C-alpha positions as CSV (number, residue, x, y, z in Angstrom):
1,M,-23.2,-3.6,-34.6
2,A,-23.0,-3.3,-30.8
3,Q,-20.4,-0.9,-29.5
4,D,-17.7,-2.3,-27.2
5,P,-18.1,-1.3,-23.6
6,G,-15.8,1.3,-22.3
7,P,-13.1,0.2,-19.9
8,R,-15.1,1.4,-16.8
9,Q,-18.2,-0.5,-17.9
10,L,-16.4,-3.8,-18.6
11,Q,-17.8,-6.6,-16.5
12,V,-15.2,-9.2,-15.8
13,Q,-14.9,-12.2,-13.5
14,T,-11.2,-13.1,-14.2
15,I,-8.0,-11.2,-14.6
16,K,-7.4,-13.1,-17.8
17,S,-10.5,-11.6,-19.4
18,I,-9.1,-8.2,-18.6
19,L,-6.0,-8.9,-20.7
20,Q,-8.1,-10.5,-23.5
21,F,-10.5,-7.6,-23.7
22,N,-7.8,-4.9,-23.8
23,A,-5.7,-6.9,-26.3
24,G,-8.7,-7.2,-28.5
25,R,-10.0,-3.7,-28.1
26,N,-6.7,-1.8,-28.6
27,P,-3.9,-4.4,-29.1
28,G,-1.2,-1.7,-29.8
29,A,-1.9,0.3,-26.7
30,P,1.0,0.2,-24.1
31,A,0.3,-2.1,-21.1
32,L,3.8,-1.8,-19.6
33,L,6.4,0.9,-19.8
34,L,10.0,-0.2,-19.4
35,R,13.3,1.7,-19.2
36,G,14.4,2.0,-22.9
37,A,17.9,2.0,-24.3
38,D,17.4,5.1,-26.4
39,G,16.3,7.3,-23.5
40,A,12.6,7.0,-24.1
41,P,10.4,4.4,-22.3
42,E,9.9,1.1,-24.1
43,R,6.3,0.2,-24.7
44,V,5.0,-3.3,-24.2
45,S,1.6,-3.5,-25.9
46,Y,-1.5,-5.4,-24.5
47,R,-1.2,-7.9,-27.4
48,K,2.5,-8.6,-26.5
49,L,1.7,-8.8,-22.8
50,L,-1.1,-11.3,-23.4
51,N,1.1,-13.4,-25.7
52,A,3.9,-13.4,-23.1
53,V,1.4,-14.5,-20.4
54,N,0.0,-17.3,-22.6
55,R,3.4,-18.6,-23.5
56,L,4.8,-18.4,-19.9
57,G,1.6,-20.1,-18.6
58,T,1.9,-22.9,-21.2
59,A,5.5,-23.6,-20.1
60,L,4.4,-23.7,-16.4
61,L,1.6,-26.2,-17.2
62,H,4.1,-28.3,-19.2
63,R,6.3,-28.5,-16.1
64,G,3.5,-30.0,-14.1
65,L,2.5,-26.9,-12.2
66,G,-1.2,-26.8,-13.1
67,G,-3.3,-26.0,-10.0
68,A,-0.1,-25.3,-8.0
69,N,0.6,-22.5,-5.5
70,I,3.5,-20.5,-7.0
71,A,5.4,-17.8,-5.1
72,V,6.6,-14.6,-6.7
73,V,9.4,-12.8,-4.8
74,G,11.5,-9.9,-6.0
75,K,11.8,-6.2,-6.6
76,N,9.1,-4.5,-8.7
77,S,9.7,-5.3,-12.3
78,A,7.9,-6.2,-15.6
79,D,9.0,-9.8,-15.1
80,W,7.4,-9.8,-11.7
81,C,4.2,-8.7,-13.4
82,R,4.4,-11.2,-16.2
83,A,5.1,-14.1,-13.7
84,F,2.2,-13.1,-11.5
85,L,-0.3,-12.8,-14.4
86,A,0.8,-16.1,-15.9
87,V,0.0,-17.9,-12.6
88,V,-3.4,-16.3,-12.0
89,C,-4.5,-16.4,-15.7
90,G,-4.7,-20.2,-15.8
91,T,-1.8,-21.9,-14.0
92,G,-2.7,-22.0,-10.4
93,A,-2.6,-19.5,-7.4
94,A,0.0,-16.8,-7.0
95,V,1.7,-16.3,-3.6
96,P,3.3,-12.8,-3.5
97,V,6.0,-12.8,-0.9
98,D,8.0,-10.0,0.8
99,R,11.6,-10.2,-0.6
100,E,12.9,-8.6,2.7
101,M,12.0,-11.8,4.7
102,T,14.8,-13.9,6.0
103,A,15.5,-17.2,4.1
104,D,14.3,-19.2,7.1
105,S,11.0,-17.3,7.3
106,M,10.5,-17.5,3.5
107,L,11.1,-21.3,3.5
108,H,8.7,-21.7,6.4
109,L,6.1,-19.7,4.5
110,F,6.7,-21.8,1.3
111,R,6.0,-25.0,3.3
112,F,2.9,-23.6,5.0
113,A,1.5,-22.4,1.7
114,S,2.3,-25.6,-0.1
115,V,4.4,-23.7,-2.7
116,K,5.6,-25.9,-5.6
117,A,7.6,-23.3,-7.5
118,V,9.2,-19.9,-6.9
119,F,9.9,-17.0,-9.2
120,A,12.7,-15.1,-7.5
121,D,15.0,-12.2,-8.4
122,R,18.8,-12.7,-8.1
123,K,19.0,-11.3,-4.5
124,T,16.2,-13.6,-3.3
125,L,17.6,-16.6,-5.2
126,D,21.0,-16.1,-3.5
127,K,19.3,-15.8,-0.2
128,L,17.4,-19.1,-0.7
129,L,20.5,-20.9,-2.1
130,S,22.4,-19.9,1.0
131,E,20.0,-22.3,2.8
132,E,20.2,-24.9,0.1
133,K,20.1,-27.8,2.6
134,K,16.7,-26.6,3.8
135,L,15.2,-26.3,0.3
136,F,12.7,-29.1,-0.4
137,K,13.7,-31.2,-3.3
138,K,10.7,-30.8,-5.6
139,L,10.6,-27.0,-5.3
140,Q,11.1,-25.5,-8.8
141,L,13.1,-22.2,-9.0
142,F,12.8,-19.7,-11.8
143,V,14.7,-16.4,-12.2
144,L,12.9,-13.0,-12.6
145,D,16.0,-11.2,-13.8
146,E,17.2,-11.4,-17.5
147,E,20.4,-13.2,-16.8
148,Q,20.3,-16.9,-16.0
149,A,21.5,-18.0,-12.6
150,G,22.9,-21.5,-12.5
151,D,20.6,-24.1,-14.1
152,F,17.4,-22.1,-13.2
153,P,15.5,-20.8,-16.2
154,T,14.6,-17.1,-16.6
155,V,11.1,-15.8,-17.3
156,L,12.3,-15.1,-20.9
157,Q,13.5,-18.7,-21.4
158,L,10.2,-20.0,-20.0
159,T,8.4,-17.7,-22.4
160,E,10.4,-19.0,-25.4
161,E,9.8,-22.5,-24.2
162,G,6.0,-21.9,-24.1
163,E,6.1,-20.3,-27.5
164,S,7.6,-23.4,-29.0
165,L,5.0,-25.6,-27.3
166,I,2.2,-23.5,-28.6
167,D,3.7,-23.6,-32.1
168,E,3.7,-27.4,-31.8
169,G,0.0,-27.3,-31.0
170,D,-0.2,-27.2,-27.2
171,D,-3.2,-25.0,-26.5
172,T,-3.9,-26.3,-23.0
173,F,-3.3,-23.0,-21.3
174,L,-5.1,-21.0,-24.0
175,H,-8.4,-22.9,-23.3
176,R,-7.9,-23.6,-19.6
177,T,-11.1,-22.9,-17.7
178,I,-10.7,-20.6,-14.7
179,D,-13.0,-20.9,-11.7
180,P,-13.6,-17.2,-10.7
181,D,-14.5,-18.3,-7.1
182,A,-11.4,-20.5,-6.5
183,M,-8.3,-19.1,-4.7
184,A,-6.3,-17.1,-7.3
185,V,-4.0,-15.2,-4.9
186,L,-2.7,-16.0,-1.5
187,V,-1.5,-12.8,0.2
188,F,0.1,-12.8,3.6
189,T,-0.9,-9.9,5.9
190,S,1.8,-7.8,7.3
191,G,1.2,-9.0,10.8
192,T,1.5,-5.6,12.5
193,T,-0.6,-6.8,15.5
194,D,-0.6,-10.6,15.1
195,R,1.3,-13.3,13.2
196,A,0.7,-13.0,9.5
197,K,-2.2,-14.9,8.0
198,G,-2.7,-16.1,4.5
199,V,-5.6,-14.3,2.9
200,M,-7.3,-16.2,0.1
201,L,-8.6,-14.0,-2.7
202,S,-10.4,-15.2,-5.8
203,N,-10.5,-13.8,-9.3
204,R,-14.1,-12.6,-8.5
205,N,-12.9,-10.8,-5.3
206,L,-10.2,-8.9,-7.2
207,C,-12.2,-8.1,-10.3
208,S,-15.1,-6.8,-8.2
209,D,-12.7,-4.4,-6.5
210,L,-11.2,-3.3,-9.8
211,M,-14.5,-2.5,-11.4
212,L,-15.8,-0.6,-8.4
213,V,-12.7,1.4,-7.7
214,S,-12.2,2.4,-11.3
215,R,-15.6,4.1,-11.4
216,R,-15.1,5.9,-8.1
217,A,-11.6,7.2,-9.0
218,D,-12.7,8.0,-12.6
219,L,-9.7,6.2,-14.2
220,T,-9.4,5.9,-18.0
221,Q,-7.2,4.2,-20.6
222,Q,-5.2,7.4,-20.8
223,D,-4.0,6.9,-17.2
224,S,-0.6,5.4,-16.2
225,T,1.0,4.7,-12.9
226,L,4.4,4.0,-11.4
227,C,4.5,1.0,-9.0
228,V,6.6,2.3,-6.1
229,L,5.3,0.3,-3.2
230,P,6.2,-3.4,-3.0
231,L,4.0,-5.5,-5.3
232,H,3.7,-8.3,-2.8
233,H,1.4,-6.0,-0.8
234,A,-2.3,-6.1,-1.8
235,Y,-2.6,-2.3,-2.0
236,Q,0.1,-1.9,-4.7
237,L,-0.8,-5.2,-6.5
238,T,-4.4,-4.2,-6.9
239,T,-3.6,-0.7,-8.1
240,M,-1.3,-2.2,-10.8
241,L,-4.2,-4.5,-11.9
242,L,-6.6,-1.4,-11.7
243,I,-4.6,0.4,-14.3
244,L,-4.5,-2.7,-16.5
245,Y,-8.3,-3.1,-16.1
246,V,-8.9,0.4,-17.5
247,G,-6.4,-0.2,-20.3
248,G,-3.8,2.2,-19.0
249,A,0.0,1.7,-18.7
250,V,2.1,0.4,-15.8
251,S,5.7,1.1,-15.0
252,F,7.9,-0.2,-12.2
253,C,10.2,1.4,-9.6
254,P,12.7,-1.1,-8.3
255,G,13.4,0.7,-5.0
256,L,12.7,3.9,-3.0
257,R,16.0,5.4,-4.0
258,S,14.9,5.7,-7.6
259,V,11.4,7.2,-7.0
260,S,12.3,10.7,-8.1
261,R,14.2,9.5,-11.1
262,D,11.4,7.2,-12.3
263,L,8.6,9.7,-11.7
264,S,10.5,12.1,-14.0
265,Y,11.2,9.4,-16.6
266,Y,7.7,7.7,-16.8
267,S,5.5,10.8,-16.1
268,P,2.6,8.9,-14.6
269,T,-0.9,10.4,-14.3
270,V,-1.7,8.5,-11.1
271,F,0.7,8.2,-8.1
272,V,-0.2,5.6,-5.5
273,T,1.5,6.1,-2.2
274,V,1.3,5.8,1.6
275,P,1.3,8.7,4.1
276,L,4.9,8.4,5.2
277,M,6.2,8.8,1.7
278,L,3.8,11.7,1.0
279,E,4.8,13.4,4.3
280,K,8.5,13.3,3.3
281,M,7.7,14.7,-0.1
282,H,5.6,17.4,1.5
283,K,8.4,18.3,3.9
284,K,10.9,18.7,1.0
285,I,8.5,20.8,-1.0
286,F,7.9,23.2,1.8
287,E,11.6,23.5,2.6
288,Q,12.0,24.6,-1.0
289,L,8.9,26.9,-1.0
290,S,10.1,28.6,2.2
291,K,13.1,29.8,0.2
292,Q,10.9,31.4,-2.5
293,S,9.4,34.8,-2.6
294,G,6.4,36.4,-4.3
295,I,3.5,34.2,-5.5
296,Q,5.0,30.9,-4.5
297,R,5.6,32.2,-1.0
298,A,1.9,33.2,-0.8
299,F,0.9,29.6,-1.3
300,T,2.8,28.5,1.8
301,T,0.6,30.7,3.9
302,G,-2.5,29.1,2.4
303,R,-4.1,32.5,1.4
304,L,-3.6,32.4,-2.4
305,S,-4.2,28.6,-2.4
306,S,-7.6,28.9,-0.9
307,L,-8.5,31.7,-3.4
308,L,-7.5,29.6,-6.4
309,E,-9.3,26.5,-5.1
310,R,-12.5,28.6,-4.8
311,F,-12.2,29.5,-8.5
312,D,-10.8,26.1,-9.5
313,W,-7.8,27.6,-11.4
314,A,-6.1,24.3,-11.7
315,D,-4.1,25.3,-14.8
316,F,-2.8,28.4,-13.1
317,R,-1.8,26.4,-10.0
318,R,0.1,24.1,-12.3
319,F,1.9,27.1,-13.8
320,V,2.8,28.6,-10.5
321,F,4.0,25.2,-9.1
322,K,5.5,23.9,-12.4
323,L,8.6,22.8,-10.5
324,I,6.6,20.6,-8.2
325,H,4.6,19.1,-11.1
326,R,7.8,18.6,-13.0
327,A,9.2,16.6,-10.1
328,F,6.2,14.2,-10.5
329,G,6.8,13.9,-14.2
330,G,4.6,16.8,-15.3
331,R,1.4,14.8,-16.1
332,L,0.2,13.8,-12.6
333,R,-3.5,14.4,-12.1
334,M,-4.2,12.6,-8.8
335,I,-2.5,11.0,-5.8
336,I,-4.1,8.0,-4.2
337,C,-3.1,7.5,-0.6
338,G,-4.0,4.7,1.8
339,A,-2.7,2.0,4.2
340,A,-2.5,4.5,7.2
341,P,-3.9,7.8,8.3
342,L,-2.7,11.0,6.6
343,N,-2.6,14.5,8.2
344,P,-5.5,16.4,6.5
345,D,-3.3,19.5,6.2
346,I,-0.9,17.6,3.9
347,A,-3.8,16.6,1.6
348,R,-5.0,20.2,1.5
349,D,-1.5,21.5,0.7
350,F,-1.2,19.0,-2.3
351,A,-4.6,20.1,-3.5
352,S,-3.4,23.7,-3.4
353,F,-0.6,22.7,-5.8
354,G,-3.2,21.3,-8.2
355,L,-2.5,17.7,-7.1
356,P,-5.7,16.3,-5.4
357,V,-5.2,13.5,-2.9
358,L,-7.8,10.7,-2.9
359,L,-7.9,9.0,0.5
360,G,-9.3,5.5,0.8
361,Y,-9.6,2.7,3.3
362,G,-9.1,-1.0,2.9
363,L,-7.7,-4.3,4.1
364,T,-6.0,-7.3,2.4
365,E,-9.1,-9.3,3.4
366,C,-11.3,-7.0,1.3
367,S,-9.2,-7.1,-2.0
368,P,-8.3,-4.5,-0.5
369,I,-10.2,-1.3,-1.1
370,V,-13.5,-0.7,0.8
371,T,-14.1,3.0,0.8
372,C,-12.7,5.8,-1.4
373,N,-13.1,9.4,-2.2
374,S,-13.6,10.7,-5.7
375,L,-12.0,13.6,-7.7
376,A,-15.4,15.4,-7.4
377,H,-15.2,15.1,-3.6
378,P,-11.6,14.7,-2.5
379,L,-12.1,15.1,1.3
380,P,-8.9,15.7,3.2
381,D,-10.1,14.3,6.5
382,S,-12.2,11.3,5.4
383,V,-11.6,7.9,3.7
384,G,-14.8,8.5,1.7
385,R,-17.9,6.4,1.1
386,P,-18.2,2.6,0.6
387,L,-17.8,1.4,-2.9
388,D,-21.0,0.5,-4.8
389,D,-22.2,-3.0,-3.9
390,V,-20.1,-2.9,-0.7
391,S,-21.9,-2.6,2.6
392,V,-20.2,-1.1,5.7
393,R,-21.8,-1.0,9.1
394,I,-20.6,0.0,12.6
395,I,-21.2,-2.3,15.6
396,D,-21.0,-1.4,19.3
397,P,-20.5,2.3,18.8
398,D,-19.4,4.4,21.7
399,E,-20.9,7.8,22.8
400,N,-19.2,9.4,19.8
401,G,-20.5,7.0,17.3
402,S,-17.2,5.2,16.8
403,G,-17.3,1.4,16.7
404,E,-15.9,-1.6,14.8
405,L,-16.3,-1.5,11.0
406,C,-17.8,-4.6,9.4
407,V,-17.8,-5.1,5.6
408,K,-20.0,-7.2,3.4
409,G,-19.9,-7.7,-0.4
410,P,-18.1,-9.4,-3.3
411,V,-14.7,-8.0,-2.3
412,V,-14.6,-10.0,1.0
413,M,-12.0,-12.8,1.0
414,L,-12.7,-16.5,0.8
415,G,-11.0,-17.0,4.2
416,Y,-7.6,-17.5,5.9
417,Y,-5.5,-20.3,4.4
418,K,-5.5,-23.4,6.6
419,N,-7.0,-21.5,9.5
420,K,-10.7,-22.1,9.9
421,K,-10.6,-20.9,13.5
422,A,-9.2,-17.4,12.5
423,T,-11.7,-17.3,9.6
424,A,-14.7,-18.0,11.8
425,A,-13.5,-15.3,14.2
426,V,-13.8,-12.6,11.6
427,L,-16.4,-13.8,9.1
428,R,-19.8,-14.0,10.7
429,D,-23.1,-14.1,8.9
430,G,-21.4,-12.9,5.7
431,W,-19.9,-9.8,7.5
432,F,-16.1,-9.4,7.8
433,H,-15.2,-7.9,11.2
434,T,-12.2,-5.6,10.4
435,G,-11.0,-4.9,13.9
436,D,-10.7,-1.2,12.7
437,L,-12.6,1.5,14.6
438,G,-14.4,4.4,12.9
439,Y,-17.5,6.4,12.5
440,C,-19.8,7.7,9.7
441,D,-20.5,11.4,9.6
442,A,-23.8,13.1,8.7
443,D,-22.9,13.1,5.0
444,G,-22.2,9.4,4.8
445,N,-18.4,9.7,4.8
446,Y,-16.3,7.4,6.9
447,H,-13.5,8.3,9.3
448,I,-11.1,5.8,10.8
449,T,-10.1,6.3,14.4
450,G,-7.8,3.4,15.1
451,R,-7.5,-0.4,15.6
452,S,-9.6,-2.1,18.2
453,K,-6.5,-4.1,19.3
454,N,-4.6,-0.9,19.8
455,V,-7.1,0.8,22.1
456,I,-6.0,1.5,25.6
457,V,-8.9,0.9,28.0
458,T,-8.6,2.5,31.5
459,K,-10.0,1.1,34.7
460,G,-12.8,3.6,34.5
461,G,-13.8,2.2,31.1
462,K,-12.4,5.1,29.0
463,N,-11.0,4.4,25.6
464,I,-7.8,6.0,24.4
465,Y,-7.0,5.7,20.7
466,P,-3.2,5.7,20.1
467,E,-3.5,6.9,16.5
468,E,-5.2,10.1,17.7
469,L,-2.3,11.1,20.0
470,E,0.3,10.0,17.5
471,A,-1.2,12.2,14.9
472,Y,-0.7,15.2,17.1
473,L,2.8,14.4,18.1
474,N,4.0,13.5,14.6
475,N,2.7,16.9,13.4
476,D,5.3,18.7,15.6
477,P,8.6,19.4,13.8
478,V,10.6,18.0,16.8
479,V,9.0,14.6,16.5
480,L,10.1,12.3,13.6
481,E,7.7,9.6,14.6
482,S,6.0,8.2,17.7
483,L,4.3,5.1,19.1
484,I,1.7,5.3,21.9
485,F,1.1,2.3,24.0
486,G,-0.5,1.3,27.3
487,E,1.3,0.4,30.5
488,A,-0.1,-1.3,33.6
489,K,0.4,0.8,36.7
490,D,-1.3,0.5,40.1
491,G,-4.1,-1.7,38.6
492,D,-4.8,0.7,35.8
493,E,-3.7,1.3,32.2
494,T,-1.7,4.5,31.7
495,V,-0.4,6.1,28.5
496,A,3.3,5.8,27.5
497,V,5.0,6.8,24.3
498,E,8.2,6.1,22.3
499,V,9.4,9.1,20.5
500,V,12.0,9.3,17.7
501,P,13.2,12.9,17.7
502,D,14.1,14.9,14.7
503,E,17.5,16.1,15.7
504,D,17.9,18.4,12.7
505,A,14.7,20.2,13.8
506,I,16.0,20.5,17.4
507,R,19.4,21.9,16.2
508,E,17.5,24.5,14.1
509,K,15.3,25.3,17.1
510,T,18.1,25.6,19.7
511,G,20.7,27.0,17.4
512,K,23.2,24.4,18.6
513,E,25.3,22.2,16.3
514,E,26.1,19.7,19.0
515,L,23.1,18.4,21.0
516,S,23.4,16.9,24.4
517,S,21.0,14.3,25.8
518,D,19.4,17.1,27.9
519,D,18.8,19.2,24.8
520,V,16.9,16.4,23.1
521,Q,15.0,15.4,26.3
522,K,13.9,19.0,26.9
523,A,12.7,19.5,23.3
524,V,10.7,16.3,23.5
525,H,9.4,17.1,27.0
526,D,8.1,20.4,25.8
527,V,6.1,18.7,23.0
528,I,4.6,16.2,25.5
529,R,3.8,19.0,28.0
530,R,1.9,21.0,25.3
531,L,-0.1,18.0,24.4
532,N,-0.8,17.0,28.0
533,R,-2.2,20.5,28.7
534,I,-5.0,20.0,26.2
535,L,-5.8,16.4,27.0
536,P,-8.3,15.1,29.6
537,N,-6.5,13.6,32.6
538,Y,-7.1,9.9,31.6
539,K,-5.3,10.5,28.3
540,T,-2.2,12.2,29.9
541,I,1.1,10.7,28.7
542,R,2.8,9.5,31.8
543,R,6.1,8.1,30.5
544,V,8.3,9.0,27.5
545,Q,10.9,6.8,25.9
546,I,13.3,8.5,23.6
547,R,14.9,6.3,20.9
548,R,17.4,7.2,18.1
549,E,16.5,4.2,15.9
550,K,13.5,4.5,13.7
551,L,10.4,2.4,14.5
552,A,10.0,-0.9,12.7
553,R,7.7,-0.7,9.7
554,N,6.1,-3.2,7.3
555,G,6.0,-3.0,3.5
556,T,3.5,-0.2,3.3
557,Q,5.3,1.8,6.0
558,K,2.9,1.0,8.9
559,V,4.6,1.0,12.3
560,T,4.6,-2.5,13.7
561,R,3.3,-2.5,17.3
562,H,5.0,-5.6,18.7
563,K,6.4,-3.9,21.8
564,E,8.2,-7.1,22.8
565,E,10.2,-7.1,19.5
566,A,11.2,-3.4,19.7
567,D,14.7,-2.3,20.3
568,P,15.3,-0.8,23.8
569,P,14.9,3.0,24.0
570,D,18.0,5.2,24.4
571,E,16.6,7.0,27.4
572,S,13.3,7.4,29.4
573,F,11.7,9.9,31.6
574,N,8.4,10.3,33.4
575,T,6.1,13.3,33.0
576,K,4.5,15.1,35.9
577,E,0.9,16.1,36.2
578,T,2.1,19.6,37.2
579,S,3.6,19.9,33.7
580,K,0.1,20.3,32.4
């Protein structure tokens, strides 16, 4: 008798086949973990999840939604997951939507995406009903929460409805043919540099990425994850599907305020995050370590950490830093970080705690992961190598070898929804032109240097990458965050920056409880002066804007770069060349 393939050898073309395989291979294994009434997580098995998806999908087809685009909007939850799976496993195409959008923007997106039905949590439903006059008549509304809202059925009620239909002999959904190359998910990009576009991804796109990433990251059915980032974003959505692909367990964090609580409760083995979140965790950890003495203190200097890494004393590191591991639930074996650049020192520090950080690179248009490190080679300053079967090339490199990254392979999107012009601009001869800049080192590892649209080009033809300068500034305790941009002056492009100062750090540095405007400006000016001293003249920061409000960010905490939409700065000052 032929042996079943292991989860990382499973060849699939549709998400439904993933659920069917795991429900058949190990039906009692937990697919979802929920907050239980008795203090322990409630386990939803793969068999129960598949049954729920089949029943929910049957009810959707019975309501005339076969082939429809169906939006899913709400906080991270098991119902969000069930609704999404029911749509992509045989109903139509799922349209994950950011619940923080305004009602007007959401309704505009629904019309543009030809949405026929919406799964929404109570907060989103209230938002939509506040614009009831603008709701189009045939739009069907369903509730993601357990309690019914008005006449709108809940996911549970639809599931029970589908169960009755199946019991009566309706097997339409069970035997529905899924085209792996048709649009299965319509994900709208965050629009950090342009207006958001609808990215069309097929089952084959998504499954290709799942198969390739699972092998690179060495994930198994013993792994579990907590979904902290918004599920409407391709990065978190794919990592949820990734754990389901390998037969692991998924739990859900409804909001950032409950991250610590949920990490302790669910004890995941894999934590998927973004640099901003990891940086905040890193800061809190070192604030605590700085108060310690003895062996923990030695780790903050990096001396003992480097020694233990050399001998790979992972268990000893876990013992020494048991409080840190306990904060992550006690079972964490890797952190996956992407969506923006991460300070390499932070990755090194987490590795010294026995928590390796795997950096990767991707875009929504590529399902989304393109390159990734592995546990065997968790490089702190590189996004790793391209996934197997994915090709990456660099076009128009500069003197340092940095140029635009282009991607080819089964992960590349079908195109932009209702936007042939935009599709043609980025998909040429089978290659997706990412707009991201990077280079490949001698060992074949890739490094991202910035966005081509963000590059500041001087009159002399010099390129200035904002991300490079921001990384330096953000590493200073005085700077909470920064945004580098170009300003036209005397027929040339000069460098300017918006800085959000860390006033707590300035108080600690100056010893003052009450800070004046001059105190803040002087602290920021000193940081800029130190940076300008080591920069070539064409990169010198000429003007500084200080703002007290944090910079606007999207769902994965990337800073939006629409200068015309930004709030005005609190104060501004020019730097002088003599300050260098």
